[in-house]
VOPAGU-2260 file (C-alpha; in pm, 1 decimal, decimal comma):
REM VOPAGU-2260
SITE   aa  ch    i         X         Y         Z
SITE  MET   A    0   -9102,4   -2660,6    1565,5
SITE  ALA   A    1   -9135,5   -2450,6    1251,1
SITE  LEU   A    2   -9014,5   -2088,6    1240,9
SITE  PRO   A    3   -9282,2   -1824,8    1188,9
SITE  LEU   A    4   -9292,7   -1649,7     854,1
SITE  ALA   A    5   -9166,1   -1315,2     995,6
SITE  LYS   A    6   -8853,6   -1477,9    1133,4
SITE  LYS   A    7   -8786,6   -1659,0     809,3
SITE  LEU   A    8   -8814,5   -1340,8     606,9
SITE  ALA   A    9   -8587,0   -1149,3     848,9
SITE  LEU   A   10   -8316,2   -1417,3     838,6
SITE  ILE   A   11   -8335,7   -1448,9     459,6
SITE  ALA   A   12   -8309,0   -1071,1     416,8
SITE  GLY   A   13   -8016,4   -1043,5     659,2
SITE  THR   A   14   -7828,3   -1333,6     498,4
SITE  SER   A   15   -7887,8   -1188,5     150,9
SITE  VAL   A   16   -7756,3    -848,0     254,4
SITE  MET   A   17   -7451,3   -1010,1     418,1
SITE  VAL   A   18   -7369,6   -1218,2     107,6
SITE  THR   A   19   -7421,7    -914,0    -114,1
SITE  ALA   A   20   -7190,7    -703,7     105,5
SITE  VAL   A   21   -6917,2    -969,3      87,7
SITE  ALA   A   22   -6951,6   -1004,1    -290,9
SITE  VAL   A   23   -6949,8    -628,8    -347,7
SITE  GLY   A   24   -6652,0    -596,0    -111,8
SITE  PHE   A   25   -6458,7    -860,3    -307,0
SITE  VAL   A   26   -6525,9    -698,7    -644,3
SITE  SER   A   27   -6458,1    -351,9    -505,7
SITE  GLY   A   28   -6138,0    -478,5    -343,8
SITE  ASN   A   29   -5998,4    -584,7    -683,0
SITE  SER   A   30   -6085,2    -249,1    -834,6
SITE  LEU   A   31   -5941,2     -73,0    -531,1
SITE  GLU   A   32   -5616,2    -267,1    -561,8
SITE  GLN   A   33   -5572,9    -166,6    -925,7
SITE  GLU   A   34   -5652,6     194,9    -848,3
SITE  LEU   A   35   -5409,5     202,3    -555,6
SITE  ALA   A   36   -5134,1      48,0    -769,3
SITE  THR   A   37   -5185,5     309,7   -1040,2
SITE  ARG   A   38   -5188,2     589,7    -785,5
SITE  LEU   A   39   -4877,3     456,2    -608,5
SITE  ARG   A   40   -4683,2     441,5    -934,6
SITE  ARG   A   41   -4787,4     795,8   -1019,2
SITE  GLU   A   42   -4692,8     923,3    -673,3
SITE  THR   A   43   -4355,9     745,9    -686,0
SITE  SER   A   44   -4277,5     905,7   -1022,9
SITE  ASP   A   45   -4390,3    1246,1    -896,8
SITE  THR   A   46   -4165,6    1204,3    -592,4
SITE  ALA   A   47   -3867,8    1126,0    -817,5
SITE  ARG   A   48   -3942,6    1438,3   -1020,4
SITE  GLY   A   49   -3960,8    1652,6    -709,1
SITE  LEU   A   50   -3639,9    1509,4    -562,5
SITE  ALA   A   51   -3455,1    1562,8    -890,7
SITE  SER   A   52   -3554,4    1928,4    -882,9
SITE  ARG   A   53   -3443,1    1960,5    -519,3
SITE  VAL   A   54   -3106,8    1796,4    -591,9
SITE  ARG   A   55   -3050,4    2024,5    -890,4
SITE  ASN   A   56   -3124,3    2331,4    -678,8
SITE  GLU   A   57   -2892,6    2211,2    -401,1
SITE  LEU   A   58   -2603,3    2150,6    -641,2
SITE  HIS   A   59   -2659,4    2488,1    -805,7
SITE  GLY   A   60   -2672,9    2647,2    -462,1
SITE  VAL   A   61   -2329,2    2503,3    -383,5
SITE  SER   A   62   -2153,5    2535,0    -718,6
SITE  HIS   A   63   -2266,6    2879,0    -830,9
SITE  PRO   A   64   -2141,4    3078,4    -526,5
SITE  ALA   A   65   -1819,4    2873,6    -525,0
SITE  ARG   A   66   -1762,0    2952,1    -892,3
SITE  LEU   A   67   -1810,1    3324,4    -831,5
SITE  LEU   A   68   -1566,2    3320,6    -538,1
SITE  ALA   A   69   -1302,8    3127,0    -731,8
SITE  GLN   A   70   -1327,1    3358,2   -1032,0
SITE  ALA   A   71   -1298,6    3656,5    -800,1
SITE  ALA   A   72    -984,3    3503,9    -648,7
SITE  LEU   A   73    -832,3    3451,9    -994,2
SITE  GLU   A   74    -910,4    3809,0   -1097,0
SITE  ARG   A   75    -773,8    3949,3    -774,3
SITE  SER   A   76    -424,4    3811,0    -818,3
SITE  GLY   A   77    -222,7    3558,3   -1013,2
SITE  ASP   A   78     -37,2    3461,5    -696,4
SITE  PRO   A   79    -163,8    3120,6    -568,3
SITE  SER   A   80     -94,0    3220,0    -206,6
SITE  VAL   A   81    -319,5    3526,2    -240,2
SITE  GLN   A   82    -586,7    3317,3    -410,4
SITE  LEU   A   83    -566,0    3057,7    -135,4
SITE  ALA   A   84    -594,5    3314,8     141,9
SITE  PHE   A   85    -893,7    3473,0     -30,3
SITE  LEU   A   86   -1077,2    3140,4     -68,7
SITE  LYS   A   87    -995,2    3026,2     284,8
SITE  GLU   A   88   -1150,4    3338,7     425,3
SITE  ARG   A   89   -1463,7    3310,7     210,5
SITE  PHE   A   90   -1512,3    2936,7     261,6
SITE  SER   A   91   -1455,1    2939,8     636,9
SITE  GLY   A   92   -1826,2    2963,0     719,3
SITE  GLN   A   93   -1948,7    2680,7     493,1
SITE  LYS   A   94   -2002,6    2388,3     728,5
SITE  ASP   A   95   -2075,1    2137,6     450,7
SITE  LEU   A   96   -1737,8    2204,1     288,6
SITE  ILE   A   97   -1453,7    1977,1     401,1
SITE  ALA   A   98   -1178,6    2064,2     152,7
SITE  PHE   A   99   -1121,3    2245,9    -175,9
SITE  SER   A  100    -863,2    2245,5    -452,8
SITE  LEU   A  101    -766,6    2466,5    -745,5
SITE  HIS   A  102    -649,9    2296,7   -1066,0
SITE  HIS   A  103    -481,6    2457,9   -1365,1
SITE  ARG   A  104    -385,2    2369,6   -1720,1
SITE  LEU   A  105    -223,0    2568,9   -1998,1
SITE  ASP   A  106    -478,2    2479,8   -2267,4
SITE  ALA   A  107    -714,8    2203,6   -2371,1
SITE  SER   A  108    -430,6    1976,5   -2480,7
SITE  TRP   A  109    -268,0    1975,2   -2137,1
SITE  GLY   A  110    -366,6    1775,4   -1835,4
SITE  TRP   A  111    -485,4    1920,3   -1508,2
SITE  THR   A  112    -237,4    1988,1   -1230,5
SITE  PRO   A  113    -328,0    2099,9    -876,0
SITE  VAL   A  114    -228,8    2451,8    -774,0
SITE  PHE   A  115    -323,0    2398,1    -408,4
SITE  ARG   A  116    -529,4    2145,6    -212,9
SITE  VAL   A  117    -631,0    2230,0     142,9
SITE  SER   A  118    -890,5    2148,4     405,7
SITE  ARG   A  119   -1129,6    2413,2     524,8
SITE  PRO   A  120   -1026,9    2556,6     859,9
SITE  GLY   A  121   -1251,0    2402,1    1124,8
SITE  ALA   A  122   -1358,9    2107,4     904,9
SITE  PRO   A  123   -1432,2    1779,8    1090,2
SITE  VAL   A  124   -1152,8    1608,5     892,0
SITE  GLN   A  125    -822,2    1762,1     793,0
SITE  LEU   A  126    -685,9    1602,6     475,4
SITE  SER   A  127    -321,9    1555,5     393,3
SITE  GLN   A  128    -182,1    1558,4      40,8
SITE  GLN   A  129    -175,2    1178,7      51,7
SITE  ASP   A  130    -545,6    1176,5     136,8
SITE  PHE   A  131    -615,4    1385,3    -173,2
SITE  ARG   A  132    -414,2    1144,2    -387,8
SITE  ASN   A  133    -606,0     848,6    -243,8
SITE  LEU   A  134    -932,4    1019,1    -327,2
SITE  ASP   A  135    -818,2    1068,1    -685,5
SITE  LEU   A  136    -731,0     699,3    -709,1
SITE  ARG   A  137   -1038,5     551,3    -540,3
SITE  HIS   A  138   -1304,0     804,9    -634,9
SITE  PRO   A  139   -1176,7     990,8    -941,5
SITE  LEU   A  140   -1346,4    1290,4   -1098,4
SITE  ASP   A  141   -1393,3    1291,3   -1474,2
SITE  LEU   A  142   -1259,1    1637,8   -1548,4
SITE  SER   A  143   -1314,2    1591,3   -1922,0
SITE  VAL   A  144   -1680,5    1690,6   -1876,4
SITE  LEU   A  145   -1563,1    2037,5   -1777,3
SITE  GLU   A  146   -1494,2    2108,0   -2144,2
SITE  LYS   A  147   -1868,1    2140,8   -2200,0
SITE  GLY   A  148   -1910,8    2369,8   -1902,8
SITE  GLY   A  149   -2078,2    2106,2   -1687,8
SITE  LEU   A  150   -1995,5    1978,5   -1340,9
SITE  ALA   A  151   -1796,4    1665,6   -1263,6
SITE  VAL   A  152   -1953,1    1482,7    -969,8
SITE  SER   A  153   -1836,6    1180,4    -774,6
SITE  ALA   A  154   -1879,7    1029,6    -427,7
SITE  GLY   A  155   -1641,2     867,4    -184,8
SITE  LEU   A  156   -1543,5     789,3     171,4
SITE  LEU   A  157   -1299,4     971,7     394,1
SITE  ALA   A  158   -1117,4     767,8     656,9
SITE  GLY   A  159   -1331,8     473,1     550,0
SITE  GLU   A  160   -1648,2     604,1     717,5
SITE  LEU   A  161   -1732,7     965,3     628,5
SITE  PRO   A  162   -1928,7     981,7     298,7
SITE  ILE   A  163   -1845,3    1282,8      84,6
SITE  LEU   A  164   -1950,8    1433,8    -245,2
SITE  ARG   A  165   -1682,5    1556,9    -485,3
SITE  ILE   A  166   -1768,5    1833,8    -729,8
SITE  ALA   A  167   -1540,7    1986,8    -994,8
SITE  ILE   A  168   -1649,1    2330,1   -1123,2
SITE  PRO   A  169   -1508,5    2481,0   -1447,8
SITE  LEU   A  170   -1374,0    2837,1   -1427,2
SITE  PRO   A  171   -1371,0    2985,7   -1778,0
SITE  LYS   A  172   -1185,5    3304,6   -1857,1
SITE  LYS   A  173   -1403,5    3604,8   -1912,4
SITE  SER   A  174   -1199,1    3713,2   -2213,4
SITE  ASP   A  175   -1226,9    3406,8   -2434,2
SITE  SER   A  176   -1427,1    3155,2   -2222,0
SITE  VAL   A  177   -1138,1    2909,6   -2237,2
SITE  ILE   A  178   -1139,4    2684,1   -1932,8
SITE  THR   A  179    -794,0    2686,4   -1780,9
SITE  HIS   A  180    -888,2    2651,2   -1412,1
SITE  ALA   A  181   -1119,0    2425,6   -1214,8
SITE  LEU   A  182   -1229,6    2434,9    -854,0
SITE  THR   A  183   -1282,6    2104,6    -675,6
SITE  LEU   A  184   -1495,5    2076,8    -361,2
SITE  GLU   A  185   -1515,8    1789,6    -113,7
SITE  LEU   A  186   -1853,3    1819,4      59,4
SITE  SER   A  187   -2035,1    1628,2     328,2
SITE  GLN   A  188   -2319,7    1415,4     191,9
SITE  GLU   A  189   -2552,6    1510,2     476,0
SITE  ARG   A  190   -2709,6    1786,8     273,2
SITE  LEU   A  191   -2811,6    1565,7     -17,8
SITE  ASN   A  192   -2903,3    1273,0     206,3
SITE  SER   A  193   -3137,7    1497,3     403,1
SITE  VAL   A  194   -3301,8    1606,8      76,4
SITE  LEU   A  195   -3363,0    1244,4     -22,1
SITE  ALA   A  196   -3481,9    1155,6     329,0
SITE  GLU   A  197   -3761,1    1414,8     308,7
SITE  ALA   A  198   -3953,4    1169,6      89,1
SITE  SER   A  199   -3995,1     919,3     372,1
SITE  ALA   A  200   -4256,3     708,8     189,5
SITE  VAL   A  201   -4000,7     586,6     -68,4
SITE  SER   A  202   -3639,3     472,6     -84,7
SITE  SER   A  203   -3427,2     708,5    -293,2
SITE  LEU   A  204   -3097,0     695,1    -479,6
SITE  LEU   A  205   -2889,0     959,5    -653,8
SITE  LEU   A  206   -2678,9     806,1    -931,9
SITE  ASP   A  207   -2442,3     941,2   -1192,4
SITE  GLU   A  208   -2448,2     836,4   -1556,5
SITE  ASP   A  209   -2224,4     536,1   -1479,6
SITE  ARG   A  210   -2468,5     411,1   -1209,4
SITE  ARG   A  211   -2236,1     507,8    -923,8
SITE  VAL   A  212   -2409,1     588,3    -596,6
SITE  LEU   A  213   -2372,7     953,2    -498,2
SITE  ALA   A  214   -2635,2     973,9    -223,8
SITE  GLN   A  215   -2901,2     742,9     -83,9
SITE  THR   A  216   -3148,1     675,6     193,0
SITE  ARG   A  217   -3067,0     411,1     450,7
SITE  ALA   A  218   -3292,5     143,6     302,9
SITE  TRP   A  219   -3051,2      74,3      15,4
SITE  GLY   A  220   -2742,2      -3,0     226,0
SITE  LEU   A  221   -2497,0      71,8     -56,5
SITE  SER   A  222   -2150,2     220,9     -30,7
SITE  PRO   A  223   -2085,6     575,1    -158,2
SITE  GLY   A  224   -1927,4     557,1    -501,5
SITE  GLU   A  225   -2038,3     194,7    -547,8
SITE  ARG   A  226   -2126,9     111,5    -906,5
SITE  LEU   A  227   -2448,8     -84,8    -953,3
SITE  ALA   A  228   -2400,3    -399,9   -1158,6
SITE  GLU   A  229   -2749,8    -377,3   -1308,2
SITE  ASP   A  230   -2941,5     -79,3   -1434,6
SITE  PRO   A  231   -3221,6     -15,8   -1182,8
SITE  ARG   A  232   -3444,2     109,2   -1464,9
SITE  GLN   A  233   -3457,5    -251,9   -1582,0
SITE  ARG   A  234   -3438,2    -435,3   -1250,3
SITE  LEU   A  235   -3707,8    -228,8   -1075,9
SITE  GLN   A  236   -3971,9    -263,8   -1345,4
SITE  GLY   A  237   -4278,5    -486,6   -1339,5
SITE  PRO   A  238   -4611,1    -516,4   -1159,0
SITE  GLU   A  239   -4448,7    -586,1    -822,8
SITE  HIS   A  240   -4226,8    -275,9    -832,7
SITE  PHE   A  241   -4331,5      83,2    -786,4
SITE  SER   A  242   -4040,4     297,5    -902,9
SITE  GLY   A  243   -3966,7     637,3   -1043,2
SITE  PHE   A  244   -3668,7     747,0   -1254,4
SITE  GLU   A  245   -3599,2    1112,0   -1319,4
SITE  PRO   A  246   -3290,8    1287,3   -1461,7
SITE  VAL   A  247   -3159,6    1574,6   -1254,2
SITE  GLY   A  248   -3065,1    1769,4   -1566,4
SITE  LEU   A  249   -2713,4    1824,4   -1440,1
SITE  SER   A  250   -2397,4    1626,5   -1522,4
SITE  GLY   A  251   -2589,9    1312,6   -1615,6
SITE  LEU   A  252   -2725,7    1261,1   -1263,7
SITE  TRP   A  253   -3059,3    1093,1   -1205,4
SITE  VAL   A  254   -3282,1    1003,2    -912,8
SITE  VAL   A  255   -3435,6     663,2    -842,8
SITE  THR   A  256   -3732,0     622,1    -608,8
SITE  HIS   A  257   -3877,7     286,7    -511,2
SITE  THR   A  258   -4137,9     148,4    -275,3
SITE  THR   A  259   -4306,0    -186,9    -209,7
SITE  ARG   A  260   -4667,2    -303,6    -207,3
SITE  ALA   A  261   -4690,6    -244,2     168,2
SITE  PRO   A  262   -4917,0      65,9     137,5
SITE  ILE   A  263   -5153,9    -128,6     -89,9
SITE  VAL   A  264   -5162,5    -427,8     145,6
SITE  ARG   A  265   -5241,2    -202,9     442,4
SITE  ALA   A  266   -5519,8     -29,0     251,7
SITE  LEU   A  267   -5670,8    -361,7     141,2
SITE  TRP   A  268   -5660,8    -497,2     496,4
SITE  ASN   A  269   -5843,8    -189,7     618,8
SITE  TRP   A  270   -6097,7    -228,9     341,3
SITE  ALA   A  271   -6149,4    -600,0     417,6
SITE  GLY   A  272   -6197,7    -518,6     785,6
SITE  LYS   A  273   -6466,9    -263,1     707,3
SITE  VAL   A  274   -6648,7    -503,8     473,7
SITE  SER   A  275   -6633,9    -782,2     733,5
SITE  TRP   A  276   -6773,8    -558,2    1005,7
SITE  SER   A  277   -7051,7    -443,3     771,5
SITE  ALA   A  278   -7148,6    -803,2     688,6
SITE  LEU   A  279   -7145,0    -897,3    1056,8
SITE  ALA   A  280   -7361,6    -595,2    1140,6
SITE  CYS   A  281   -7614,4    -704,3     875,3
SITE  LEU   A  282   -7631,4   -1055,1    1021,1
SITE  LEU   A  283   -7672,7    -928,2    1376,2
SITE  ALA   A  284   -7943,8    -686,1    1265,0
SITE  ALA   A  285   -8129,0    -972,5    1097,4
SITE  LEU   A  286   -8109,2   -1183,4    1411,9
SITE  ALA   A  287   -8232,1    -892,3    1624,1
SITE  LEU   A  288   -8521,1    -831,1    1384,2
SITE  ALA   A  289   -8614,3   -1198,3    1386,5
SITE  SER   A  290   -8611,1   -1198,7    1763,0
SITE  ALA   A  291   -8828,5    -886,6    1776,3
SITE  LEU   A  292   -9082,9   -1033,6    1537,0
SITE  GLY   A  293   -9084,7   -1365,6    1718,6
SITE  GLY   A  294   -9374,4   -1526,7    1912,6
SITE  PRO   A  295   -9483,7   -1878,1    1986,5
SITE  SER   A  296   -9354,3   -2105,2    1723,5
SITE  GLU   A  297   -9698,3   -2245,6    1643,2
SITE  THR   A  298  -10058,6   -2201,0    1756,6
SITE  ALA   A  299  -10096,2   -2359,7    2097,0
SITE  ALA   A  300  -10330,9   -2664,9    2104,7
SITE  PRO   A  301  -10634,8   -2624,5    2332,4
SITE  ARG   A  302  -10584,8   -2780,5    2667,1
SITE  GLU   A  303  -10801,8   -3079,0    2741,4
SITE  ARG   A  304  -11052,1   -3024,6    3013,5
SITE  ARG   A  305  -11047,6   -3284,7    3277,0
SITE  ALA   A  306  -11375,1   -3384,1    3427,8
SITE  PRO   A  307  -11382,4   -3306,7    3792,6
SITE  THR   A  308  -11315,7   -3604,6    4003,8
SITE  PRO   A  309  -11645,8   -3707,8    4163,0
SITE  GLU   A  310  -11646,2   -3711,5    4531,7
SITE  PRO   A  311  -11660,0   -4060,5    4668,1
SITE  GLU   A  312  -12003,5   -4164,5    4788,9
SITE  ARG   A  313  -12044,6   -4144,7    5151,7
SITE  GLU   A  314  -12019,5   -4494,4    5279,9
SITE  THR   A  315  -12256,2   -4628,5    5531,1
SITE  LEU   A  316  -12106,6   -4627,9    5868,5
SITE  GLU   A  317  -12029,0   -4963,0    5991,8
SITE  ALA   A  318  -12287,3   -5109,1    6216,8
SITE  GLY   A  319  -12033,0   -5202,8    6475,6
SITE  ALA   A  320  -11919,1   -4850,0    6535,6
SITE  PRO   A  321  -12005,6   -4746,0    6884,7
SITE  ASP   A  322  -12106,8   -4396,1    6791,6
SITE  ALA   A  323  -12298,5   -4474,1    6477,9
SITE  PRO   A  324  -12665,6   -4402,9    6520,3
SITE  LYS   A  325  -12892,1   -4677,7    6425,6
SITE  LEU   A  326  -13142,5   -4592,6    6162,9
SITE  PRO   A  327  -13484,4   -4730,0    6196,5
SITE  ALA   A  328  -13570,2   -4986,1    5946,0
SITE  ARG   A  329  -13784,8   -4860,9    5672,0
SITE  GLY   A  330  -14069,1   -5071,9    5570,1
SITE  ILE   A  331  -14308,3   -5045,4    5295,0
SITE  ILE   A  332  -14636,9   -4913,3    5406,6
SITE  VAL   A  333  -14909,4   -5080,7    5234,1
């Protein structure tokens, strides 16, 4: 049976709209993917820039007050015991500080020698002199950078499990600005790790100029102080990588941020789901419209009229029937 014209038009229109929706969704999906990739790269770079600024502020917030306290201790007295007592009292409330040291040299041609090396009272780990020597061997600080007035930064592990950050701060003389003393701090990495963890959408690394890991988020799984064999600025490039690289502007440190295509894949799946539901809605609307416009599939043929069945002629009662009246014979009257 042929479909009526209204149904045909409704189905054709619904199918056309569905095909058009799928085609537009496919083309728009490709454009959306490119736009999302561009936006993700921009956001990853912006995140690296923001984290670099935060790290710089955190390091300044630690080093600047420590430098002022150490210079005050040196000006107060030339006696190391007095200097030590002064610094112990001032550093006692800094929970991130684990230990500190004061180094001295006669002039630029001499090497650095420790004046005292002690743990902060109340620190979670109390270091012995052997522990300090092991730190110098396993996670050395490049004190030569102090000549330029910068900070020397390194990372390491205490007791094989507690990650720390080591910072050496130059202490120039006020008279001639010659650097004859340096303050070294051993700090917990929790402060910097928490800064990096604030950007939860990316994985972050803090590296020094030799690609040694100073701080990181958990996704990397690297050891503190570990030196990367390959420069991440080369390894994390390409269309499949979304990375940001930003110098901290302090002691050659730089921040690496990285993320995968997972946000793009999720967005595309959501987009494909919406397009599929739209196409299905168009098809269902077409079917509903065809059903509403429906009727008999073709003009009904006129029903044939049957002639009424004639009643059977009344038969003459048999002559032998006892109750049949006998009719008189009819003759022809002449």
